[in-house]
Backbone bond lengths (Angstrom), bond angles and torsions (degrees), N, CA, C in turn:
res aa  C-N    CA-C-N  psi(-1)  N-CA   C-N-CA  omega(-1)  CA-C   N-CA-C  phi
1 M - - - 1.413 - - 1.534 108.87 -
2 E 1.240 111.45 135.49 1.440 118.19 -175.51 1.525 108.00 -126.00
3 I 1.358 113.65 130.18 1.469 118.63 -179.44 1.542 107.33 -114.18
4 I 1.217 115.86 127.78 1.474 121.52 179.02 1.516 106.41 -119.96
5 T 1.303 112.14 126.01 1.461 116.02 177.27 1.521 108.42 -114.29
6 G 1.217 119.55 154.36 1.460 124.03 179.82 1.522 110.48 -133.91
7 R 1.220 112.93 145.60 1.458 117.65 179.46 1.533 107.21 -139.45
8 L 1.253 115.66 143.78 1.457 119.93 -179.43 1.536 109.96 -74.11
9 M 1.296 116.58 138.95 1.466 122.04 -178.45 1.525 112.40 -88.78
10 T 1.272 118.44 -0.61 1.463 120.56 -177.15 1.519 111.99 -63.38
11 E 1.322 117.42 -37.45 1.466 120.30 179.72 1.528 110.24 -65.34
12 R 1.334 116.41 -46.31 1.466 120.40 178.84 1.528 110.83 -66.05
13 T 1.290 117.73 -40.62 1.461 121.82 -179.84 1.521 110.68 -63.02
14 S 1.325 116.68 -42.75 1.462 119.54 179.48 1.529 110.62 -68.49
15 T 1.336 119.04 -36.19 1.463 122.44 176.89 1.529 109.72 -64.41
16 L 1.332 117.31 -45.75 1.455 121.08 178.72 1.531 111.45 -64.74
17 A 1.305 117.70 -37.74 1.467 121.28 177.20 1.520 110.42 -64.61
18 G 1.325 117.37 -38.85 1.468 121.36 176.46 1.520 111.14 -63.37
19 Y 1.346 116.30 -43.37 1.462 120.46 176.95 1.537 110.80 -61.49
20 R 1.329 115.83 -42.36 1.458 120.28 -179.11 1.535 110.57 -62.63
21 H 1.313 117.79 -43.12 1.464 121.30 178.76 1.527 111.30 -65.03
22 Q 1.330 116.17 -40.57 1.463 120.02 178.12 1.533 110.95 -64.40
23 M 1.328 116.61 -40.86 1.458 120.76 -179.98 1.538 110.50 -66.17
24 L 1.331 117.51 -42.96 1.456 120.73 178.09 1.525 111.20 -61.88
25 L 1.315 116.69 -43.84 1.452 121.35 178.03 1.531 110.41 -62.26
26 L 1.321 116.91 -43.72 1.465 121.61 178.61 1.528 111.27 -63.15
27 I 1.329 116.76 -41.17 1.472 120.40 178.79 1.526 110.47 -64.97
28 I 1.319 116.94 -42.38 1.470 120.41 179.67 1.529 110.66 -64.18
29 V 1.306 117.63 -46.35 1.473 121.59 179.38 1.524 110.32 -62.47
30 A 1.341 117.25 -44.21 1.467 120.73 179.95 1.527 110.70 -63.57
31 T 1.327 118.13 -38.51 1.463 121.72 178.47 1.523 111.14 -65.07
32 V 1.327 116.45 -43.46 1.469 120.18 178.95 1.530 110.29 -64.12
33 I 1.330 117.09 -43.64 1.469 120.53 178.76 1.525 110.58 -63.24
34 A 1.318 116.74 -42.29 1.465 120.28 178.91 1.531 110.96 -64.05
35 A 1.328 118.14 -42.59 1.468 121.18 179.79 1.524 111.20 -63.86
36 L 1.331 117.02 -43.31 1.460 120.54 178.00 1.530 111.35 -64.50
37 S 1.314 116.23 -39.82 1.466 120.41 178.43 1.528 110.98 -64.02
38 V 1.314 116.61 -43.30 1.472 120.55 178.95 1.525 110.15 -63.64
39 A 1.327 117.19 -43.31 1.463 120.54 179.09 1.526 110.78 -62.17
40 F 1.318 117.29 -44.54 1.457 121.49 179.73 1.528 111.11 -63.57
41 L 1.324 117.02 -48.00 1.460 120.60 -177.95 1.529 111.90 -67.23
42 T 1.324 116.78 -35.90 1.464 120.11 177.77 1.525 110.33 -65.77
43 R 1.316 116.18 -46.08 1.469 120.34 178.75 1.525 110.74 -61.09
44 R 1.304 115.91 -43.48 1.472 120.68 179.56 1.530 110.58 -65.91
45 G 1.320 116.66 -39.62 1.458 120.41 -179.47 1.519 113.08 -69.68
46 L 1.333 117.04 -30.52 1.460 120.92 -178.59 1.529 113.40 -90.07
47 R 1.320 117.19 -2.81 1.467 120.69 -179.23 1.537 112.50 -56.36
48 P 1.348 119.47 -45.16 1.473 118.31 177.86 1.530 112.63 -62.44
49 L 1.305 116.82 -33.65 1.457 120.06 178.70 1.534 110.81 -68.87
50 H 1.323 117.78 -36.57 1.462 121.35 176.43 1.532 110.34 -66.39
51 R 1.334 117.02 -41.32 1.471 120.34 176.41 1.526 110.44 -61.24
52 L 1.322 115.80 -42.44 1.465 121.27 178.57 1.528 110.65 -61.85
53 A 1.303 117.09 -41.99 1.467 121.18 178.53 1.532 110.83 -64.26
54 Q 1.324 117.51 -39.01 1.466 120.80 178.69 1.528 111.04 -66.14
55 E 1.336 116.60 -43.63 1.462 119.88 178.05 1.518 110.71 -63.10
56 T 1.324 116.81 -40.80 1.457 120.92 -179.96 1.527 110.42 -65.96
57 A 1.311 117.57 -40.44 1.461 121.42 -179.28 1.526 112.00 -66.38
58 A 1.326 117.81 -25.34 1.465 121.28 -179.31 1.526 112.33 -75.04
59 I 1.325 118.26 -15.72 1.463 121.68 -178.46 1.522 108.40 -85.12
60 D 1.323 115.77 123.78 1.459 120.75 176.99 1.521 108.64 -141.12
61 V 1.320 117.72 -168.13 1.463 121.79 -174.90 1.523 111.42 -61.56
62 R 1.317 116.91 -34.59 1.465 119.90 -179.76 1.526 112.54 -76.30
63 H 1.331 116.96 -16.79 1.464 120.54 -175.92 1.524 111.76 -126.44
64 L 1.322 117.02 44.35 1.461 119.78 -179.00 1.521 112.38 -69.30
65 A 1.322 117.63 -15.76 1.462 120.25 179.68 1.535 111.82 -80.52
66 W 1.322 117.31 -12.98 1.463 120.08 179.10 1.521 109.77 -70.53
67 R 1.324 114.74 144.93 1.459 120.94 176.75 1.526 108.56 -129.32
68 I 1.307 115.66 158.65 1.464 120.42 178.63 1.518 108.03 -82.59
69 R 1.321 115.32 129.42 1.473 120.41 -179.68 1.526 109.56 -72.05
70 L 1.304 114.93 136.39 1.462 120.18 -175.95 1.528 113.01 -86.68
71 R 1.320 118.56 -13.45 1.474 118.98 -173.54 1.528 114.11 -71.82
72 H 1.314 118.08 -25.55 1.472 120.26 -179.45 1.523 112.73 -101.02
73 V 1.312 116.51 8.28 1.456 120.72 -175.64 1.526 109.46 -92.15
74 P 1.322 118.00 134.07 1.470 120.27 176.41 1.532 110.61 -61.31
75 R 1.284 115.07 151.29 1.465 122.29 -177.99 1.528 111.72 -54.30
76 E 1.316 116.21 -37.07 1.456 120.95 -177.04 1.529 112.17 -66.98
77 L 1.330 117.35 -23.50 1.463 120.88 -176.21 1.528 113.24 -104.35
78 L 1.323 118.41 2.43 1.467 120.60 -176.84 1.527 112.01 -59.77
79 A 1.307 117.90 -44.59 1.471 120.35 -178.93 1.530 110.38 -64.00
80 L 1.316 117.42 -40.25 1.457 121.60 179.09 1.528 110.95 -63.69
81 V 1.322 116.68 -44.88 1.465 120.66 -178.98 1.525 110.32 -67.57
82 A 1.331 117.71 -39.68 1.467 120.41 177.41 1.525 110.46 -62.06
83 A 1.321 117.70 -42.14 1.470 121.32 178.22 1.531 110.58 -65.81
84 F 1.321 117.01 -38.25 1.463 120.81 178.36 1.522 110.66 -65.46
85 N 1.330 116.81 -42.58 1.464 120.32 177.40 1.525 110.75 -63.40
86 Q 1.327 117.67 -39.17 1.464 121.43 176.61 1.526 110.56 -62.81
87 M 1.330 116.32 -41.41 1.455 120.54 177.57 1.526 110.60 -62.39
88 L 1.335 116.87 -38.81 1.458 120.42 177.26 1.525 110.83 -64.35
89 D 1.336 117.38 -37.43 1.470 120.59 175.98 1.522 110.12 -59.14
90 W 1.331 116.26 -48.93 1.466 120.70 179.86 1.524 111.01 -62.79
91 L 1.321 116.13 -41.76 1.457 120.50 -179.39 1.528 110.90 -64.73
92 E 1.316 116.43 -42.50 1.467 120.12 179.11 1.524 110.60 -62.94
93 T 1.344 116.59 -44.93 1.466 120.63 178.65 1.524 110.62 -61.72
94 S 1.320 117.14 -45.08 1.463 121.24 179.60 1.526 111.24 -63.10
95 F 1.312 116.61 -40.53 1.459 120.54 -179.63 1.525 110.17 -65.47
96 Q 1.336 117.12 -40.73 1.466 120.57 177.68 1.526 110.83 -64.45
97 Q 1.330 117.02 -41.74 1.464 120.40 178.56 1.525 110.56 -64.24
98 L 1.318 116.67 -42.31 1.460 120.56 178.68 1.523 111.10 -63.52
99 S 1.312 117.11 -40.87 1.464 120.74 177.67 1.520 110.41 -63.49
100 Q 1.326 116.82 -40.64 1.464 120.95 179.11 1.531 110.87 -65.25
101 V 1.336 117.39 -43.04 1.463 120.97 178.40 1.530 110.04 -62.41
102 S 1.311 117.29 -41.75 1.468 120.58 178.62 1.521 110.87 -62.99
103 A 1.322 116.70 -42.77 1.467 120.25 178.77 1.522 110.40 -64.59
104 D 1.330 117.39 -42.36 1.472 120.93 178.54 1.530 111.31 -63.32
105 M 1.324 116.47 -42.18 1.466 119.80 179.70 1.526 110.58 -64.51
106 A 1.306 116.66 -41.88 1.463 119.89 179.20 1.524 110.34 -62.65
107 H 1.330 116.53 -41.07 1.463 120.59 179.12 1.528 110.53 -66.20
108 D 1.344 116.83 -42.75 1.462 120.85 -178.33 1.528 112.17 -67.61
109 L 1.308 118.35 -27.38 1.464 121.30 -178.98 1.528 112.97 -87.19
110 R 1.332 117.01 -19.69 1.458 119.53 -177.22 1.528 112.38 -61.40
111 T 1.326 117.83 -46.23 1.469 121.53 -175.75 1.521 111.69 -64.91
112 P 1.352 120.38 -51.12 1.473 118.22 179.18 1.529 112.95 -62.03
113 I 1.300 116.87 -37.03 1.470 119.04 179.77 1.521 110.14 -67.96
114 A 1.323 117.00 -39.57 1.463 120.29 178.12 1.526 110.15 -64.30
115 N 1.341 117.12 -42.13 1.471 120.10 177.55 1.520 110.78 -62.62
116 L 1.319 117.40 -44.21 1.459 122.33 179.74 1.526 110.91 -60.04
117 L 1.325 115.90 -45.99 1.465 119.52 179.07 1.525 111.16 -64.11
118 G 1.326 116.02 -42.32 1.468 119.39 -179.45 1.512 112.15 -63.12
119 Q 1.312 117.64 -47.52 1.464 121.04 -179.26 1.529 111.01 -65.51
120 T 1.306 117.27 -37.50 1.464 120.51 178.77 1.521 110.63 -67.27
121 E 1.325 117.40 -41.64 1.469 120.62 178.59 1.528 110.72 -63.24
122 V 1.355 116.87 -41.85 1.463 120.46 178.69 1.521 109.80 -63.65
123 A 1.330 116.03 -43.56 1.466 119.20 -178.76 1.521 111.60 -64.50
124 L 1.308 117.95 -31.80 1.465 120.64 -176.95 1.525 113.79 -88.64
125 T 1.317 118.43 -6.50 1.476 119.96 -177.63 1.513 112.95 -73.18
126 Q 1.335 117.73 -25.00 1.466 120.90 -177.74 1.521 109.42 -124.23
127 D 1.316 114.24 155.80 1.451 119.15 173.78 1.518 108.10 -74.74
128 R 1.299 116.18 128.10 1.459 120.95 -177.76 1.517 109.06 -132.88
129 T 1.306 112.63 157.44 1.452 117.53 175.20 1.511 108.57 -77.76
130 S 1.290 115.45 169.97 1.456 120.27 -178.49 1.520 111.61 -62.60
131 N 1.322 117.29 -42.48 1.477 120.15 179.86 1.521 111.13 -66.59
132 T 1.303 117.32 -41.60 1.471 120.87 179.09 1.528 109.92 -64.23
133 M 1.327 116.84 -40.94 1.470 121.25 178.75 1.524 109.87 -63.21
134 K 1.319 116.92 -40.98 1.465 120.26 178.28 1.518 110.65 -63.23
135 R 1.345 117.47 -41.43 1.463 120.41 179.38 1.532 111.27 -65.92
136 C 1.311 117.80 -33.77 1.480 121.07 179.48 1.531 110.96 -73.01
137 L 1.314 115.84 -39.33 1.466 119.42 -174.63 1.525 113.26 -90.17
138 D 1.345 116.93 -12.82 1.465 119.78 -179.19 1.535 112.78 -61.52
139 P 1.340 120.16 -44.94 1.488 119.23 176.70 1.534 111.84 -61.27
140 T 1.299 116.65 -33.62 1.463 120.90 178.54 1.522 110.30 -65.13
141 L 1.314 115.59 -44.42 1.459 120.59 179.56 1.527 110.69 -63.47
142 K 1.344 116.39 -41.42 1.458 120.23 -179.23 1.533 111.85 -68.77
143 S 1.311 117.98 -30.68 1.472 120.21 -179.86 1.523 111.71 -73.36
144 C 1.326 116.76 -21.86 1.470 119.63 178.68 1.497 109.20 -79.17
């Protein structure tokens, strides 16, 4: 004797479909929460780097004496910031030396140019012959 029983699968199918929908919803919610958490933690983690970028951007030719403060810098970036501050020291020194050389050159050129202008003005104040003009301007030419 053989007994065969049958049962409709609709109840099981609907239960499994409910589980599938719940799992999909849970996966979507977990993904959104994970993405928001990553965005928040990344932004929070990069905040010191943004502060560092702002401090660096504030340094220009007028503010070469400014240095980046080391107290708010993450441990991982201390060596980089120290090297950057050292570079600023060298840059400031070089800029001061260049400014001094420019000032010295301007001072050294003022006297010969003033003499040249003076001698030329004197030579042009009167009508002179070609030979006389050459004799007046010859010392000027030799001084250049």
